[in-house]
N, C-alpha and C positions, 0 to 999 in steps of 0.2 A: 347892284353896283359892285365894281371894283374897288378897291383900296389902293390907295397910293403905296409907292415904295417906303416911306417913312413908317407906315403903319405895323410893316413886317418886319420890322427892326426892333428885336427883343432880345432880354437877355437869355432867355429860351432857345429862339433860334439862333443865337452867338455860341452857344453850347453844340447845337445840331451842326452848326458851320466848323467847329473845331474838330467834333467826330466824322465830317466828312474829309475835312483835312488830313486827320489822322490816317485814314484809309489810301488817300492818295498816297503819303508819305510812307507808309507801310511798304506799295507798291514800289515805288521808288527804290527804298533800302533793298528789299529783295533783288530786285534787277541788277543792282551791285554788288550782291554779294553778302550783305550784310542781314544774315539770318534772323538773327537773336534781335536785334533792335528792331526788324519790321515786326517779329514778335511781339514784344513787349509794347509798341506802337498800337497794334491790335486790340491789348487788353487795354492802354490807356484810352482809345476810342470808344469801347464798352462802358467807362467810367463817366466819359462826357454824354453819353447816350443814356446812360441812369440819371444824371442830372439834370439835363433838360427838361426831361418827364416830370421828374420831381419841381423842377421850380415851376413850369409852366402850372401844374395841379395847382401848388400852394398859393401861387400869383393870380390864379383864376384866368392863365392866360392860353388856357388851352383853344384850338383853333382846326379846322379842317386842313389847313395850310400846313400848320407846324406838324400835324399827322404825317401826311403826306410827305413832307420835307425831311422829317424823321426818318423814315423808312428807306426813300432815298438814299438818305445817305449811310443807311445801314446797307444796302445792298452792296456799297462800297466797300466798309469799312470791316464788315462782319462776311461779305459772301466774297468780292471779287479779289480783295486783300488775302484772307486766309487760303483761298484754292490756289493763287498766284505761289504764295508761299509754298505751300505743300508739294504744288507741283515740280519748283525749282528745286526744292532742298532734297526732295528725295523721290518722288512719282517719275519724273522725265526718265528715271533710269530704270523702271521696273518692267520686267520682261522683255522681247524682242521685238514690240511694237508699240510704236509712241502713242498709238490708241487707248492703251492698258492705263497708261497713266495720264494719260487726257482725261479720261472719264472717271478717273478717281479724283482726280483735281478738280473738275467740274462740280461733284457732287455738292459740294458745301455751299458755293455760289446757286447751283439749282433748287437746294431746299432751304436755303435762306430767302429767296426770295419769292417762295413759295410761301414760306410762312410769314412773312412780311405782308405779302398781299392778303392772307387770310386772317392776321391780324388787323390791319384795317377795317377788314369789312365786318369782323365780328366787333370793333370797337367803336362803328359808325352805328351800328345796330343793337348793341348790347351795351355800350360804355365800357369804362375802365373798370376791372375787376381786381381782386387782393392776389390772385393767382394767373400763372402764365398758362396757356394750353399749349404744351409743346415747348421744347426747349428752345428758352430765347434766344435769338440767332449772335448776338454778341456774346453771351456766355460760352455756345456753341464754338465761336471762334477763337476765343481765350483759352478754351479747352486744346483745342487743337493747336494753335499756337505755343502752348505750355508744352506741348509735346517735343515740339521745334526747339524750344529753348532748354529742355533738360537734354534731350540726347546732344546737343551742340556742348552742354557744358561735362556730362559723364560720359558721352562716346558709347552706352551699354547697347548694342547691337538690338535687345529683346526690344527696345522703345520703337524700333522701326517697324517692326513686327507689329507694336501693339497701335503703330501709326496706321500700318496697313489696313489692320482690323476695325479701329475706332473711327474712322473718316466714314466709311457708310453707314455705321451703326449711329453715330451721333448726328450724320446728316440726317437719317430719318427718324430721330429722337427731334427733331424740329416740326416735322410734319403729322407728330403723333398727337393721341388725346393724351398724352401724360401729363399730369400737373406739377408744373414748376414755383416755387415759392417767389416771390418779388421782392425786391430790394426793401429792406427794414425801413421803418418810421423812424426819424430821431427824435425820438420822445422819450424820456426817462420816465413820466409817467405812465406811461402804458406798461402793461403787465402781460405776464403769458409767452405766447409766442414770439412775439413781437421784441420784448427785451432778449430773449435768447437769441434770436438772429442778430441783436446788435452786438450781445458779447460774441458771438461768433466772428463777425464782420470785421470787429476791434482787435479781436487774437488775431487775423487774420493778416492785418495791416502789419501788426507788432513783429509777426514772424517774417513778413515779405521785407523788412529792412536786414534782417540776418541772413536768413535763407531763403533768398527771392525765387530762384530756378526751382526748389522742392517745395516751397509752401505754395506757388503759383499751380505748379502740377495737381500736387493734393488736393488743395480745394476744390481745384476746376472740375476735377474727379468726382469729388464726394457730391460736388453739386449735381453733376450729369447723372450719376447713379442715385440720388433723391427722388429722381422722378419714378424710374420702375420699382423702387425700394416701395416707396408710396401706394405706388398700384397695386403692388403684392400684397401690400400690409392690408390695404381695404378687401382684397380678395377673398384673403382667408379670414377676415373678421367678417365680413356679409354673408360668405360661402357662395357670393353670386359670380358665377363664370362665364357671365355673360357680356362683362365690362369688355370694349375693344380696344386694343391698344392703338392701331393702326386708323388710319383715315378710313370711314364709309365711301365706299364708289360715288357715293351722291357729292360729296366733298368737292371730288375734282370736276363736277360740274361747274358751269361759266357762272361765276356769282358776282361779276361787274356791277355797280351799282349803278342804274340808270343817270 
């Protein structure tokens, strides 16, 4: 039996709605030529995306509806928004043919959609895990947005070249088997890795207030390379050269839930 609209109204879904609105607002800012604002809004969307999942699990309000709505919102805020931002900021002026820039700009949207669909399938079959398989779409979007923000601030040409290379690489990272750490649990009682992540998290927040453009770029890229770094560490530690970074062919088969 279908639920009433009132039963879908909850704090986690409210945060998901804000995430969706941030994606919409970022596109508007990009169209208006306010690229830095668009980039920061993409980053804010990622924060709301992290909060809605945390609140849902803490309050026991997890639901299939919330899972699907969350992913659909991320397609906008972490897929369409960064793709349009990158295209309008730089890619539309690449090469002699508009198709080159269009294809580069399309990559974040394509792989974010792929990753979110895979995440839904895995979550429905295996439940939530303490880590992410593949770079989370909001983090990938924030990493790409941080390049736009920093380049607009310092104007270094090398950042445009980095944007050209990192866009396909980061997009592929979303569709990889690389493992990425999840959001830290806010508990002072926990020790070990979670406490270390909390220290890094709050340190980043402090530095963002003083050096926002540089701090966002540095922390996002550290997070991006943490996946390949962990993979290489495990390969050398276990001497197992058979681990696969990219998806096997069978994963590209249709995996829709009946």
